[in-house]
C-alpha positions as CSV (number, residue, x, y, z in Angstrom):
1,M,-57.4,28.9,-12.8
2,Q,-57.3,26.6,-9.8
3,I,-54.5,24.2,-9.0
4,Q,-55.3,21.5,-6.3
5,G,-57.5,23.8,-4.3
6,S,-61.0,24.4,-3.2
7,H,-63.6,24.8,-5.9
8,D,-65.0,28.0,-4.2
9,Y,-65.3,30.9,-6.6
10,K,-63.2,33.2,-4.4
11,D,-60.2,30.9,-4.7
12,T,-60.1,31.2,-8.5
13,I,-57.2,33.3,-9.8
14,S,-58.5,35.8,-12.3
15,L,-56.9,35.7,-15.7
16,N,-59.6,37.4,-17.6
17,H,-57.8,40.7,-18.2
18,I,-54.8,38.8,-19.7
19,S,-57.1,36.6,-21.8
20,H,-59.1,39.4,-23.3
21,R,-56.0,41.4,-24.2
22,L,-54.5,38.4,-25.9
23,N,-57.6,37.9,-27.9
24,E,-57.6,41.5,-29.1
25,V,-53.9,41.5,-30.0
26,V,-53.4,38.2,-31.6
27,E,-57.0,37.0,-32.5
28,R,-55.9,36.1,-36.1
29,A,-52.8,34.2,-35.1
30,P,-53.7,30.9,-33.3
31,S,-50.1,29.7,-33.2
32,I,-48.9,32.9,-31.5
33,V,-51.8,32.6,-29.1
34,D,-50.7,29.1,-28.1
35,N,-47.1,30.2,-27.5
36,L,-48.2,33.2,-25.4
37,Y,-50.6,31.0,-23.3
38,E,-47.8,28.6,-22.7
39,I,-45.8,31.3,-21.1
40,L,-48.6,32.9,-19.1
41,Y,-50.8,30.0,-18.1
42,S,-48.6,27.0,-17.5
43,P,-48.4,26.3,-13.8
44,P,-45.0,25.3,-12.3
45,M,-44.5,21.6,-12.6
46,G,-41.1,21.1,-11.0
47,E,-42.6,19.5,-7.9
48,V,-44.3,16.7,-10.0
49,S,-42.2,13.7,-11.0
50,Y,-43.3,12.1,-14.3
51,N,-42.1,8.5,-14.7
52,P,-41.8,7.4,-18.3
53,I,-42.7,3.8,-17.4
54,I,-46.3,4.9,-17.5
55,A,-45.9,5.0,-21.3
56,E,-45.4,1.2,-21.4
57,R,-48.3,0.5,-19.1
58,F,-50.9,2.3,-21.4
59,R,-49.4,1.9,-24.9
60,G,-48.0,5.4,-25.0
61,Y,-51.1,7.1,-23.5
62,L,-51.1,9.2,-20.4
63,P,-54.3,8.8,-18.4
64,V,-55.8,12.2,-17.3
65,A,-59.1,12.2,-15.3
66,V,-61.5,14.8,-16.5
67,D,-64.9,16.1,-15.3
68,V,-67.1,18.8,-16.7
69,E,-70.0,20.6,-15.3
70,T,-72.5,21.9,-17.9
71,G,-75.7,23.6,-18.6
72,G,-77.4,20.4,-19.9
73,F,-76.7,17.2,-21.8
74,D,-76.2,18.5,-25.4
75,A,-72.5,19.1,-26.0
76,Q,-73.3,21.2,-29.1
77,Q,-76.0,23.4,-27.7
78,D,-75.5,23.5,-23.9
79,A,-72.9,25.5,-22.1
80,L,-69.6,24.2,-20.7
81,L,-69.5,25.8,-17.2
82,E,-66.6,24.2,-15.4
83,I,-63.8,21.7,-16.2
84,A,-61.2,20.0,-14.1
85,A,-58.4,17.5,-14.9
86,T,-56.2,15.4,-12.7
87,I,-53.0,14.2,-14.4
88,L,-52.0,10.7,-13.3
89,V,-48.5,9.6,-12.5
90,M,-46.7,6.3,-11.8
91,D,-44.2,5.7,-9.1
92,E,-41.0,3.5,-9.3
93,T,-42.9,0.4,-8.3
94,G,-45.4,0.8,-11.1
95,M,-48.3,2.1,-8.9
96,L,-50.6,4.7,-10.3
97,Q,-51.5,7.8,-8.3
98,P,-53.2,11.2,-8.8
99,G,-50.9,14.0,-9.6
100,K,-51.6,17.7,-10.3
101,T,-55.2,18.9,-10.5
102,L,-56.1,21.8,-12.8
103,A,-59.4,23.5,-13.0
104,T,-61.2,26.5,-14.3
105,H,-64.7,28.0,-14.6
106,V,-65.8,28.6,-18.1
107,E,-67.9,31.4,-19.7
108,P,-70.9,30.1,-21.6
109,F,-70.3,30.4,-25.4
110,P,-72.5,32.9,-27.2
111,G,-76.0,31.5,-27.7
112,A,-75.4,28.6,-25.3
113,N,-78.3,27.0,-23.7
114,I,-78.4,26.7,-19.9
115,D,-81.1,24.5,-18.4
116,P,-82.1,25.7,-14.9
117,K,-82.5,22.0,-13.8
118,A,-78.8,21.5,-14.6
119,L,-77.8,24.4,-12.5
120,E,-80.0,23.1,-9.7
121,F,-78.1,19.8,-9.9
122,N,-74.5,21.1,-10.0
123,G,-75.1,24.2,-7.9
124,I,-73.3,26.6,-10.3
125,D,-74.4,30.2,-10.5
126,P,-73.1,31.5,-13.9
127,D,-73.5,35.1,-12.7
128,H,-71.7,34.7,-9.4
129,P,-69.5,37.7,-8.9
130,F,-66.5,35.5,-7.7
131,R,-66.8,32.9,-10.4
132,E,-64.4,34.8,-12.7
133,A,-64.8,32.4,-15.6
134,L,-62.6,32.3,-18.7
135,P,-63.8,32.2,-22.3
136,E,-63.7,28.7,-23.7
137,R,-60.5,29.0,-25.6
138,E,-58.5,30.4,-22.6
139,A,-60.1,27.9,-20.3
140,L,-59.1,25.0,-22.4
141,Q,-55.5,26.3,-22.8
142,T,-55.1,26.5,-19.0
143,L,-55.6,22.7,-19.0
144,F,-54.1,21.7,-22.3
145,L,-50.7,23.3,-22.0
146,P,-49.7,21.6,-18.8
147,I,-51.2,18.4,-19.9
148,R,-49.1,18.5,-23.1
149,K,-46.0,19.1,-21.0
150,A,-46.9,16.1,-18.8
151,V,-47.4,13.9,-21.8
152,K,-44.0,14.8,-23.1
153,S,-42.3,14.4,-19.7
154,S,-44.0,11.0,-19.3
155,G,-42.6,9.8,-22.6
156,C,-46.2,9.4,-23.9
157,K,-47.6,10.3,-27.3
158,R,-51.0,11.5,-26.2
159,A,-53.3,11.9,-23.2
160,I,-56.3,9.6,-22.8
161,L,-59.4,10.8,-20.9
162,V,-60.4,9.0,-17.8
163,G,-64.0,9.7,-16.8
164,H,-67.1,8.5,-15.1
165,N,-69.4,8.2,-18.1
166,A,-66.5,9.4,-20.1
167,F,-68.4,9.8,-23.4
168,F,-70.2,12.8,-21.7
169,D,-67.0,14.6,-20.7
170,L,-65.2,13.9,-23.9
171,G,-68.2,15.0,-25.9
172,F,-68.2,18.4,-24.3
173,L,-64.5,18.7,-24.5
174,N,-64.4,17.9,-28.2
175,A,-67.3,20.3,-28.9
176,A,-65.5,23.1,-27.1
177,V,-62.3,22.3,-29.1
178,A,-64.2,22.5,-32.3
179,R,-65.9,25.8,-31.4
180,T,-62.6,27.5,-30.4
181,G,-60.5,26.1,-33.3
182,I,-57.8,24.8,-31.0
183,K,-55.4,22.6,-33.1
184,R,-53.3,21.0,-30.4
185,N,-55.8,19.1,-28.3
186,P,-53.7,16.6,-26.2
187,F,-56.5,14.1,-25.8
188,H,-57.3,11.1,-28.0
189,P,-60.4,12.1,-30.0
190,F,-62.5,9.1,-29.1
191,S,-60.7,6.5,-26.9
192,T,-61.3,6.7,-23.1
193,F,-61.0,4.8,-19.9
194,D,-64.5,4.8,-18.3
195,T,-64.6,4.1,-14.6
196,V,-68.3,3.2,-14.9
197,S,-67.3,-0.1,-16.6
198,L,-64.2,-0.6,-14.5
199,A,-66.0,0.0,-11.2
200,G,-68.9,-2.3,-12.4
201,L,-66.3,-5.0,-13.0
202,A,-64.3,-4.4,-9.8
203,Y,-66.9,-3.5,-7.3
204,G,-70.3,-4.2,-8.8
205,Q,-71.1,-0.5,-8.7
206,T,-71.7,2.0,-11.5
207,V,-72.6,5.2,-9.6
208,L,-69.5,7.2,-8.8
209,A,-70.5,7.8,-5.1
210,R,-71.2,4.1,-4.5
211,A,-68.1,3.0,-6.4
212,A,-65.9,5.3,-4.4
213,Q,-67.3,4.0,-1.2
214,A,-67.0,0.4,-2.3
215,A,-63.3,1.2,-3.1
216,G,-62.8,2.6,0.4
217,L,-62.3,6.1,-0.8
218,G,-65.3,7.7,1.0
219,W,-67.7,10.3,-0.4
220,D,-68.6,13.8,0.6
221,S,-72.0,14.7,-0.7
222,N,-71.4,18.4,0.0
223,E,-68.5,18.5,-2.3
224,A,-70.0,16.3,-5.1
225,H,-70.9,17.7,-8.5
226,S,-68.0,20.2,-8.4
227,A,-65.6,19.5,-11.3
228,I,-62.6,19.3,-9.0
229,Y,-64.1,16.9,-6.4
230,D,-65.6,14.6,-9.0
231,T,-62.4,14.6,-11.1
232,E,-60.2,13.8,-8.1
233,Q,-62.5,11.0,-6.9
234,T,-62.6,9.6,-10.4
235,A,-58.8,9.7,-10.5
236,R,-58.5,7.9,-7.2
237,L,-61.0,5.3,-8.2
238,F,-59.2,4.6,-11.5
239,C,-55.8,4.3,-9.6
240,R,-57.3,2.0,-7.0
241,I,-58.7,-0.4,-9.7
242,V,-55.5,-0.4,-11.8
243,N,-53.2,-0.9,-8.8
244,R,-55.4,-3.7,-7.5
245,W,-55.2,-5.4,-10.9
246,Q,-51.5,-5.1,-10.9
247,D,-51.3,-6.7,-7.5
248,L,-53.4,-9.6,-8.7
249,N,-51.6,-10.0,-12.1
250,P,-47.9,-10.7,-11.3
251,R,-47.2,-11.6,-14.9
252,H,-47.6,-7.9,-16.1
253,P,-48.1,-8.6,-19.8
254,W,-47.7,-4.8,-20.5
255,D,-44.1,-4.9,-19.1
256,R,-41.6,-5.1,-22.0
257,S,-38.6,-5.8,-19.9
């Protein structure tokens, strides 16, 4: 698991030995698995301040930017190889900003298809000795447990996925949840905030790199197409658009006070 760090394989903390032992011991007890994962995998969150006013801004939903890197375009057949999520937070003035980033490499599920063209695009080597990927269930839990805590701490009822072409990320996320049988998925099953549409409205750009540049965020082509970089850039882009809208809309119709 990675927390706000480089996406290099050597920086990934190996949890495979714990994960496999848990699967062997409690394979038939999903609820016990979830409780043990909560103890073992949840990163410290004391340094993050979650302001419950964000619940009013988005009707009880906590925006979480997500990016997946995959072995193709088919969520049912192609492998999920990497996933990252940036939890968004709101300061006392109502401005949105990126919070903690979580990420993990993912083992292809049994029988998964991996298109060589997809690997050429995202630069992932599934057999890299330092990749130390986790099986899908463990990988999802490393993200879901801290996200559920953030949802609760923010006074929200559920997370909502923020993505660039969000249907793609949500499709792979939902497919992995279905395969692994996870019951406590914190994300809304179909609603999203898509920065393609938002950036097209705000900046006249729909490609993430061009939208980020138009928003003044810059773009590093050498870092692009890693789940962490794309997720954090998507989070920054979403925050920039939302905050600009708040500046231009002093009436704040979402404010109940």
